[in-house]
SERO-4910 file (N, C-alpha, C, O; in steps of 0.05 Angstrom, whole numbers):
BEGIN
 pado doro    nc1    nc2    nc3   cac1   cac2   cac3    cc1    cc2    cc3    oc1    oc2    oc3
  Met    A    232  -1869  -2807    242  -1862  -2781    241  -1831  -2778    244  -1817  -2797
  Lys    A    236  -1822  -2754    233  -1794  -2748    260  -1779  -2751    281  -1789  -2743
  Lys    A    259  -1756  -2764    283  -1739  -2767    290  -1727  -2740    273  -1719  -2725
  Ile    A    316  -1726  -2735    326  -1714  -2711    344  -1691  -2718    360  -1693  -2737
  Glu    A    341  -1669  -2704    358  -1645  -2710    387  -1652  -2704    393  -1668  -2686
  Lys    A    405  -1639  -2719    433  -1645  -2717    443  -1639  -2689    459  -1654  -2678
  Glu    A    435  -1617  -2677    444  -1609  -2650    435  -1630  -2629    451  -1637  -2611
  Val    A    411  -1641  -2632    401  -1661  -2613    417  -1687  -2618    425  -1701  -2599
  Ala    A    422  -1694  -2643    437  -1719  -2649    465  -1716  -2639    476  -1736  -2629
  Asp    A    477  -1693  -2641    505  -1689  -2630    506  -1693  -2600    524  -1706  -2590
  Arg    A    486  -1681  -2586    485  -1685  -2557    481  -1714  -2549    493  -1724  -2531
  Tyr    A    463  -1727  -2564    458  -1756  -2560    483  -1772  -2562    490  -1788  -2545
  Phe    A    498  -1769  -2584    522  -1784  -2589    544  -1777  -2570    561  -1793  -2563
  Arg    A    545  -1751  -2561    565  -1743  -2542    560  -1758  -2515    579  -1768  -2503
  Glu    A    535  -1759  -2507    529  -1774  -2482    534  -1804  -2485    545  -1817  -2467
  Lys    A    527  -1815  -2508    531  -1843  -2514    561  -1850  -2513    569  -1870  -2501
  Asn    A    577  -1833  -2526    606  -1837  -2526    618  -1834  -2498    636  -1849  -2491
  Arg    A    608  -1815  -2482    618  -1812  -2455    613  -1837  -2439    630  -1846  -2424
  Asn    A    589  -1849  -2442    582  -1874  -2428    601  -1896  -2436    610  -1912  -2420
  Ile    A    606  -1898  -2462    624  -1919  -2472    652  -1916  -2461    665  -1936  -2454
  Ile    A    662  -1891  -2460    688  -1887  -2448    689  -1895  -2419    709  -1907  -2410
  Ile    A    668  -1889  -2404    666  -1898  -2376    667  -1928  -2374    680  -1939  -2357
  Tyr    A    652  -1942  -2391    652  -1971  -2391    680  -1982  -2397    689  -2001  -2385
  Phe    A    694  -1970  -2416    721  -1979  -2422    740  -1974  -2399    758  -1991  -2394
  Ile    A    737  -1952  -2385    754  -1947  -2362    749  -1968  -2340    768  -1979  -2329
  Val    A    724  -1974  -2335    718  -1996  -2315    729  -2022  -2325    741  -2037  -2309
  Trp    A    725  -2028  -2351    736  -2053  -2362    766  -2055  -2359    777  -2076  -2351
  Phe    A    780  -2033  -2364    809  -2033  -2362    818  -2037  -2333    836  -2053  -2327
  Ile    A    805  -2023  -2314    812  -2026  -2286    808  -2055  -2277    824  -2066  -2263
  Val    A    785  -2066  -2284    779  -2094  -2275    797  -2114  -2289    806  -2133  -2276
  Ser    A    802  -2110  -2315    818  -2130  -2329    848  -2128  -2324    862  -2147  -2317
  Tyr    A    859  -2103  -2327    887  -2100  -2325    897  -2088  -2299    919  -2093  -2290
  Gly    A    880  -2071  -2286    888  -2059  -2261    893  -2079  -2239    911  -2077  -2224
  Val    A    876  -2100  -2239    879  -2121  -2218    905  -2136  -2223    919  -2144  -2204
  Val    A    912  -2141  -2248    937  -2155  -2255    961  -2137  -2248    981  -2147  -2237
  Leu    A    959  -2112  -2255    982  -2094  -2249    987  -2091  -2220   1010  -2087  -2211
  Phe    A    966  -2092  -2204    969  -2088  -2175    964  -2114  -2160    953  -2113  -2137
  Ala    A    970  -2136  -2171    965  -2162  -2159    980  -2166  -2132    969  -2176  -2113
  Glu    A   1004  -2157  -2131   1020  -2160  -2107   1007  -2145  -2083   1003  -2158  -2062
  Pro    A   1001  -2119  -2085    989  -2106  -2062    961  -2116  -2056    952  -2117  -2033
  Leu    A    946  -2125  -2077    919  -2135  -2073    919  -2163  -2061    898  -2172  -2052
  Ser    A    941  -2177  -2062    942  -2205  -2051    938  -2205  -2021    933  -2227  -2010
  His    A    942  -2183  -2008    939  -2182  -1979    909  -2179  -1971    902  -2184  -1948
  Met    A    892  -2171  -1990    864  -2169  -1985    850  -2195  -1992    859  -2208  -2011
  Thr    A    829  -2202  -1978    815  -2227  -1985    786  -2220  -1990    775  -2201  -1979
  Phe    A    773  -2237  -2007    745  -2234  -2013    733  -2262  -2015    742  -2278  -2031
  Leu    A    714  -2269  -1998    703  -2296  -1996    724  -2317  -1991    721  -2340  -2001
  Gly    A    744  -2310  -1976    765  -2329  -1969    787  -2333  -1989    806  -2348  -1985
  Phe    A    786  -2318  -2011    806  -2320  -2032    822  -2294  -2033    811  -2273  -2026
  Pro    A    847  -2295  -2041    861  -2269  -2046    846  -2253  -2067    836  -2263  -2086
  Phe    A    844  -2227  -2062    827  -2210  -2079    835  -2211  -2108    818  -2212  -2126
  His    A    861  -2210  -2114    870  -2211  -2142    862  -2237  -2156    855  -2237  -2180
  Tyr    A    862  -2259  -2141    854  -2285  -2152    824  -2285  -2158    815  -2294  -2179
  Tyr    A    809  -2275  -2138    780  -2275  -2142    772  -2258  -2166    755  -2266  -2182
  Met    A    784  -2234  -2168    777  -2216  -2191    785  -2229  -2218    770  -2226  -2237
  Gly    A    806  -2244  -2219    814  -2257  -2243    796  -2280  -2250    789  -2285  -2273
  Ala    A    787  -2295  -2230    771  -2319  -2234    741  -2313  -2237    728  -2324  -2255
  Gln    A    730  -2296  -2220    701  -2291  -2221    694  -2261  -2223    675  -2255  -2238
  Gly    A    708  -2245  -2210    700  -2217  -2208    699  -2202  -2235    681  -2187  -2239
  Ala    A    718  -2208  -2252    718  -2195  -2278    693  -2203  -2295    681  -2186  -2307
  Val    A    686  -2228  -2294    663  -2238  -2309    637  -2225  -2298    620  -2216  -2313
  Ile    A    635  -2225  -2272    611  -2213  -2259    610  -2183  -2265    588  -2173  -2271
  Thr    A    633  -2170  -2265    633  -2141  -2271    624  -2136  -2299    609  -2117  -2304
  Phe    A    633  -2152  -2318    625  -2149  -2346    595  -2154  -2350    582  -2139  -2366
  Ile    A    584  -2173  -2336    555  -2178  -2338    540  -2154  -2327    520  -2146  -2339
  Ile    A    549  -2144  -2305    536  -2120  -2293    538  -2097  -2312    519  -2082  -2315
  Leu    A    561  -2093  -2325    564  -2072  -2345    545  -2074  -2368    535  -2054  -2378
  Leu    A    539  -2099  -2376    520  -2103  -2398    492  -2093  -2390    479  -2079  -2405
  Phe    A    484  -2100  -2366    457  -2091  -2356    456  -2061  -2352    436  -2048  -2359
  Val    A    478  -2050  -2341    479  -2021  -2338    478  -2007  -2365    463  -1987  -2368
  Asn    A    492  -2017  -2384    492  -2005  -2411    464  -2006  -2423    455  -1987  -2435
  Ala    A    451  -2029  -2420    424  -2032  -2432    404  -2012  -2418    389  -1999  -2432
  Lys    A    405  -2010  -2392    387  -1992  -2378    393  -1963  -2384    374  -1948  -2390
  Leu    A    418  -1955  -2382    425  -1927  -2388    420  -1920  -2417    412  -1898  -2424
  Gly    A    425  -1939  -2435    420  -1935  -2463    391  -1930  -2469    384  -1913  -2485
  Asp    A    373  -1946  -2456    344  -1942  -2460    336  -1915  -2449    320  -1901  -2462
  Asn    A    346  -1908  -2426    339  -1882  -2414    349  -1859  -2432    335  -1839  -2436
  Leu    A    372  -1862  -2444    383  -1842  -2462    366  -1839  -2487    361  -1817  -2497
  Asp    A    358  -1862  -2498    341  -1862  -2521    315  -1848  -2516    305  -1832  -2533
  Lys    A    302  -1853  -2493    277  -1840  -2486    282  -1810  -2482    265  -1794  -2490
  Lys    A    304  -1803  -2470    310  -1775  -2464    311  -1759  -2490    302  -1736  -2491
  Tyr    A    322  -1771  -2511    326  -1757  -2537    304  -1764  -2557    307  -1757  -2581
  Gly    A    284  -1778  -2549    262  -1784  -2567    268  -1806  -2587    255  -1807  -2608
  Ile    A    287  -1823  -2581    293  -1845  -2599    282  -1870  -2586    297  -1889  -2580
  Asp    A    256  -1870  -2582    243  -1892  -2567    237  -1915  -2586    226  -1911  -2607
  Glu    A    243  -1939  -2577    239  -1963  -2594    210  -1967  -2600    203  -1975  -2623
  Ser    A    191  -1962  -2582    163  -1966  -2587    153  -1946  -2609    137  -1953  -2625
  Lys    A    164  -1922  -2608    157  -1903  -2630    167  -1912  -2657    154  -1909  -2677
  Asn    A    192  -1922  -2657    203  -1932  -2682    187  -1955  -2693    183  -1957  -2717
  Glu    A    176  -1973  -2675    160  -1995  -2684    134  -1984  -2696    124  -1995  -2717
  Gln    A    122  -1964  -2684     98  -1952  -2695    103  -1940  -2722     86  -1943  -2740
  Ile    A    125  -1926  -2725    131  -1913  -2751    135  -1934  -2772    125  -1932  -2794
  Ser    A    150  -1956  -2766    156  -1976  -2786    131  -1992  -2793    130  -2004  -2815
  Ser    A    111  -1994  -2775     87  -2009  -2782     67  -1992  -2796     46  -2002  -2805
  Gly    A     72  -1966  -2798     53  -1948  -2812     32  -1936  -2795     16  -1921  -2805
  Arg    A     32  -1942  -2769     13  -1929  -2751     21  -1901  -2745     44  -1894  -2744
  Ala    A      1  -1885  -2739      6  -1857  -2732     17  -1855  -2704     10  -1870  -2687
  Leu    A     34  -1835  -2700     45  -1830  -2673     26  -1812  -2658     14  -1794  -2668
  Asp    A     24  -1818  -2632      9  -1802  -2613     28  -1782  -2601     48  -1790  -2588
  His    A     23  -1757  -2604     41  -1737  -2592     31  -1727  -2566     43  -1711  -2553
***
């Protein structure tokens, strides 16, 4: 595997950790925020259901699935930005020369 400079690796992991923290904040708001504010949210409706009920039954699951796709896409873009590209890693592990 290609060596990465410490400064580049630190920036990479700082961005990766920032993204993870953002995902956890969204997860917390969707999972617990809706429960904590169920009473005020019960006056809002979504698809004919009270909003807090919908988020508990369907919205949280849909949000988590969307977070998975967002994480995959942003993670791939971050890997390419810092030169940790999966296709390059496959070339290195197979013994083929890298094209620069």
